[in-house]
C-alpha positions as CSV (number, residue, x, y, z in Angstrom):
1,X,9.4,-20.7,23.2
2,X,9.3,-20.2,19.6
3,X,9.1,-23.7,17.8
4,X,11.9,-24.7,15.3
5,X,10.4,-24.1,11.2
6,X,9.8,-27.8,10.8
7,X,8.1,-28.4,14.3
8,X,6.0,-25.3,13.8
9,X,4.7,-26.4,10.5
10,X,3.6,-29.9,11.6
11,X,1.8,-28.4,15.1
12,X,0.1,-26.1,12.5
13,X,1.2,-23.0,13.7
14,X,1.2,-20.5,10.3
15,X,3.8,-18.0,9.7
16,X,2.6,-14.6,10.2
17,X,2.5,-11.7,7.1
18,X,4.4,-8.7,7.8
19,X,1.0,-7.1,8.1
20,X,-0.1,-9.3,11.0
21,X,3.3,-8.9,12.7
22,X,3.4,-5.1,12.6
23,X,-0.7,-4.9,14.1
24,X,0.2,-7.6,16.5
25,X,-3.1,-8.5,18.5
26,X,-4.9,-5.3,16.6
27,X,-5.1,-7.7,13.5
28,X,-7.8,-9.7,14.7
29,X,-10.1,-6.5,15.1
30,X,-9.9,-5.9,11.5
31,X,-13.0,-6.9,9.5
32,X,-12.7,-10.8,8.5
33,X,-12.3,-9.7,4.7
34,X,-9.5,-7.6,5.7
35,X,-7.8,-10.0,7.8
36,X,-8.2,-12.5,4.7
37,X,-6.5,-9.9,2.3
38,X,-3.4,-9.2,4.6
39,X,-2.4,-12.5,5.5
40,X,0.0,-12.4,2.5
41,X,2.5,-15.0,3.4
42,X,5.1,-16.2,1.3
43,X,4.1,-17.2,-2.1
44,X,0.3,-15.8,-2.0
45,X,-1.0,-13.4,-3.8
46,X,-3.8,-10.8,-4.1
47,X,-5.6,-9.8,-7.1
48,X,-8.6,-7.4,-7.4
49,X,-10.6,-5.4,-10.2
50,X,-12.5,-2.1,-9.4
51,X,-13.2,1.4,-10.1
52,X,-12.0,4.8,-8.5
53,X,-15.0,6.7,-8.1
54,X,-12.6,9.7,-8.5
55,X,-8.9,10.4,-8.9
56,X,-7.4,14.0,-8.2
57,X,-4.1,15.7,-8.0
58,X,-2.5,18.7,-6.7
59,X,-1.9,22.2,-8.1
60,X,-1.3,22.2,-11.9
61,X,2.1,23.6,-11.6
62,X,2.8,20.1,-10.0
63,X,2.0,18.9,-13.6
64,X,5.5,18.2,-14.5
65,X,6.3,16.5,-11.4
66,X,3.6,13.8,-11.6
67,X,4.6,13.4,-15.5
68,X,8.2,12.7,-14.7
69,X,6.8,10.3,-12.0
70,X,5.2,8.2,-14.9
71,X,8.7,6.9,-15.5
72,X,9.1,5.3,-11.8
73,X,5.5,4.2,-11.9
74,X,5.2,6.3,-9.0
75,X,2.8,9.2,-10.0
76,X,0.8,10.5,-13.0
77,X,-0.8,13.5,-14.2
78,X,-4.1,12.0,-15.1
79,X,-7.4,12.2,-13.3
80,X,-10.9,11.8,-13.5
81,X,-14.2,9.7,-12.6
82,X,-15.2,6.3,-12.7
83,X,-11.7,5.0,-13.7
84,X,-11.0,1.1,-13.8
85,X,-8.6,-0.1,-11.7
86,X,-6.9,-3.6,-10.8
87,X,-4.6,-4.5,-7.7
88,X,-2.0,-7.2,-7.4
89,X,-0.1,-7.6,-4.2
90,X,2.7,-10.5,-4.3
91,X,4.3,-11.8,-1.1
92,X,7.7,-13.3,-1.5
93,X,11.0,-13.9,0.4
94,X,14.0,-11.5,-1.2
95,X,17.4,-12.9,-1.8
96,X,18.5,-11.9,1.7
97,X,15.8,-13.6,3.1
98,X,13.5,-10.4,4.0
99,X,9.5,-10.8,3.8
100,X,8.3,-8.4,1.0
101,X,5.1,-7.7,-0.4
102,X,5.3,-6.4,-3.9
103,X,2.3,-3.8,-4.8
104,X,1.3,-3.1,-8.1
105,X,-1.6,-0.7,-8.7
106,X,-3.1,0.4,-12.2
107,X,-5.3,2.9,-13.3
108,X,-6.6,2.5,-16.5
109,X,-7.4,6.1,-18.6
110,X,-8.8,4.9,-21.7
111,X,-5.6,3.8,-23.8
112,X,-3.0,4.6,-21.2
113,X,-2.1,2.6,-18.0
114,X,-0.9,4.5,-14.8
115,X,0.9,3.2,-12.0
116,X,1.5,3.6,-8.4
117,X,3.5,0.8,-7.4
118,X,5.6,0.1,-4.1
119,X,7.6,-2.4,-2.3
120,X,6.8,-3.2,1.6
121,X,8.9,-4.8,4.2
122,X,9.0,-4.8,8.0
123,X,11.2,-3.2,10.1
124,X,10.8,-5.8,13.4
125,X,12.7,-3.4,15.8
126,X,10.8,0.0,15.4
127,X,7.3,-2.2,14.2
128,X,6.7,0.1,11.1
129,X,6.3,-0.8,7.5
130,X,9.2,0.1,5.5
131,X,7.6,1.4,1.9
132,X,9.6,1.9,-1.0
133,X,7.6,3.6,-3.7
134,X,8.4,3.6,-7.3
135,X,10.3,1.6,-9.9
136,X,13.2,1.8,-9.5
137,X,12.6,3.3,-5.8
138,X,12.3,7.4,-5.6
139,X,11.0,7.7,-2.2
140,X,10.5,5.9,0.9
141,X,8.2,6.1,3.8
142,X,7.6,4.7,7.3
143,X,4.3,3.6,7.7
144,X,1.8,2.9,10.8
145,X,-0.8,0.6,10.3
146,X,-4.0,1.0,13.1
147,X,-7.6,-0.4,13.5
148,X,-10.4,1.6,13.5
149,X,-13.3,0.8,15.9
150,X,-15.3,-0.1,13.2
151,X,-12.6,-2.6,11.9
152,X,-11.4,-0.6,9.0
153,X,-7.7,-0.4,8.3
154,X,-5.8,2.7,8.7
155,X,-2.6,3.6,7.3
156,X,-0.5,6.9,8.1
157,X,3.0,7.7,6.8
158,X,5.6,8.8,9.1
159,X,9.2,9.8,8.2
160,X,10.1,9.9,4.6
161,X,13.1,10.3,2.3
162,X,14.0,10.6,-1.3
163,X,15.8,7.6,-2.7
164,X,19.0,7.8,-5.0
165,X,20.1,4.6,-5.5
166,X,21.7,3.5,-2.3
167,X,21.8,7.1,-1.1
168,X,18.5,8.3,0.7
169,X,18.1,11.7,1.9
170,X,15.4,12.8,4.8
171,X,12.9,15.0,3.9
172,X,12.0,18.0,6.1
173,X,8.4,17.9,7.4
174,X,7.7,20.7,5.2
175,X,8.4,18.9,1.8
176,X,6.7,15.7,2.7
177,X,3.6,13.7,1.2
178,X,1.9,12.7,4.3
179,X,-0.4,9.8,3.0
180,X,-3.7,8.7,4.8
181,X,-5.2,5.4,3.6
182,X,-8.6,4.1,4.9
183,X,-9.6,0.9,3.6
184,X,-12.7,-1.1,5.1
185,X,-15.2,-3.7,3.6
186,X,-18.9,-3.0,2.9
187,X,-21.0,-6.6,3.8
188,X,-24.1,-5.4,1.9
189,X,-22.0,-4.9,-1.4
190,X,-19.5,-7.5,-0.9
191,X,-16.7,-5.1,-2.0
192,X,-13.6,-3.7,-0.6
193,X,-13.5,0.4,-0.4
194,X,-10.6,2.4,-0.2
195,X,-9.8,6.2,0.3
196,X,-6.1,7.6,-0.5
197,X,-5.3,10.9,0.5
198,X,-2.0,12.4,0.2
199,X,-1.2,16.1,1.5
200,X,1.7,18.7,2.0
201,X,1.6,20.9,5.1
202,X,2.1,23.7,2.7
203,X,0.6,23.0,-0.5
204,X,-2.3,21.0,0.6
205,X,-3.8,18.0,-1.2
206,X,-1.4,16.5,-3.8
207,X,-2.8,13.2,-4.6
208,X,-6.3,11.4,-3.9
209,X,-8.3,8.5,-5.1
210,X,-11.4,6.7,-3.8
211,X,-13.1,3.5,-4.8
212,X,-13.7,0.0,-4.6
213,X,-12.8,-3.2,-5.8
214,X,-13.6,-6.8,-5.4
215,X,-11.2,-9.8,-5.3
216,X,-10.9,-11.8,-8.8
217,X,-12.2,-15.4,-8.3
218,X,-9.3,-16.9,-9.9
219,X,-6.7,-15.2,-7.2
């Protein structure tokens, strides 16, 4: 039997983050530093700074699409190596009472800032993370969270939709950008490591970056 909120707090029963809920018992198999990172409850924030060893895009003819994506803080045409990177995850409760986590990812290309932002929440019935990409949202994806045998976090995109205000249009598989994210923790270097790859069944690689980051001491 679940405890009422006030009783739960008195008994020391902590509210779970949306990531703890979606992974269930598997959450405890994550590396302890990844558990710490994804225990984002209402009012909590994770901030980190790092460097992306490499950022790559897709075919050159996609340049215009990526250039337009800058307006929505979703995609960008720049690429390169040793790109400074900052990330901020903020957990909060929406006006409708839904637990959400805002992701702000910034890539610093000399005098330009490029964003890859998202707003995540939990679909408790289907046990997937709902991921709205862009500001305002332009793209939606279901996300599946799993844990590898090495304690790393793996994220795979599932069903996807284009978003036009309140209208959401399902995308056929051949038009989707299928993302695979692997995040781990390197004990010897005391760094988080991340690899993000977005591929299309027809085009191939659309977007890719990999690098490391460390949590800010004051975060």
